[in-house]
N, C-alpha and C positions, 0 to 999 in steps of 0.2 A: 472323574468329575469333569463336566463340560465347562470349559473356560472360554468358549467363543464369545460369550456376552462380555467378558472382561476385556478382551482385545477390542471388541467393537466399541465399548464405552471409552477405553483408553484412546482409540483412534478419534472418536468424536471429541473427546477432551483436548487432544493435541490439535485438531483442526480449529477448535474454538479458541485455544490459546494463541496459536500463530495468527489466526485471522483477526483476533482482537488487538494484536500489537499495532495495527494500523488504524485503530478507531479512537474516538474520543473517550471511550469507556475503558481504555487500557489500564489506567491506574487501579480502578476497581477490580478488574479481572486479575491483574498482576498480584494485587494484595491477597485475593482469594486463593490463588495458586500457591503463593508463599505460605499461607496458613495451612493449606492442604498438605504440602510437602514437609514443612518444618515444625508445625505445631508450636511448642514452647522451647524448642532447641535453638538457642541464639546462634551458635556456630553454623548449624545447618541452614538457618534463616539467611545468613550472609551469603552462603554458597548459592542457594536457590535464587536470591535476589540478583546476584551477579549473572547467573545463567539467564534469568528472565530479562534482565536489562540488555542482554546481547541478542535477544530474539529480533530478527528483522521481520517486520510485518509482511505477511503473505508469501514468505519464502517456503516453498513446498519441501525443501530438504529438511527444514526444521520440524516438519510434521512427523517424519519418521523418528527423529531423535526423541521428541517428546512423547510419541506413542510408546516407545520402549521404556522411557522413564515412568510413564503413568502405568503401564502394564506391570512393571516391576513393583511399583508402589501398591497397586491393587492386589497383586499376588501375595504380598507381605501383609497387607492390611485391607482385606476385602470389605470391612465395615466402612471404609471411606467412599464406597461406590455412591451412596446417597449424597454425600457432600460434593462429589464430582458432578453428579447430575444437577445439583442445585447451582453449581458454578456455571455449567453450560447454559442453564436457563438465565442466570444473572447476566452472563455475557450477551445473550440475545437482547436483553432489555437495557443494557448499559450504554449503548450508543452505536451509532452507525459509523460509516467510514469517516475518517478524519477529513477536515476541510481540504479539498483539493487545492493544489498550488498550480496556477497557470503560468506558463512562460510563453512569451511571444518574441521572436527575433525577426527583425525586418532589416533588409539591406537594400538601399536604392543606389543604382550605379548608372553611369553614362547619362547624366542629366535627366534621370527618370523622376517622375512625380509619384509619390507613394501615399496612399490613403490607408490608414490602419484603424481597426476598431477591435476591441476585445470585449465580448459579452454585450453586444448591442447591434444596432443597425445603422448603417451609414448610407446616405443617399447623396450622390454627387450630380449636380445639374450644371451642364455647360450651356450657356446661351450664346448663340452666334459663334463666330469664329474668333479664335484667339490670335492676336497679331503675332507674326513670326518675329522672334528675337533670336539672338545668338544662342541663348540657353535652350530654346525649344525647337531649333532648326532640325529638320530631318537630314541626317547624314547617311551617305551610303556605307554599307557594311564592307569591311575589307574582304577581299577575295583570297581565300587560303588554298586555292587550287581546286581541282575537280573533287566532287563529292561522290561517295559510293551510293549507288541506287539499288 
């Protein structure tokens, strides 16, 4: 019996599961996989929930682990193939990537002036010359010896 379709479906399901862990639709996808693996077995449900809660979104190493788990499940219960296909479709419709988190770190040193913007445009216009003060005076850089050329 040719089981290549089974491995392909399991791999697709594993990619879907791991990819969905970093999306806004994760809870829906997670619940679907819990149902797929555990059905009405409360003890198995807790084990599967714990495993799914530990899935780091986008971690390629997890794809292999879940491919094996799904392959084993489909070999034992091939009738679950349609349910897995439906889960893959559901995941595609459940949400895109989770909202990105942006981080910006800025450090100003040596009397520097720093202008920062995140997610927009900043235009700085200087009119005329700025009077020299102690704070904005141009200072010679220290000489640390010959430089390699």
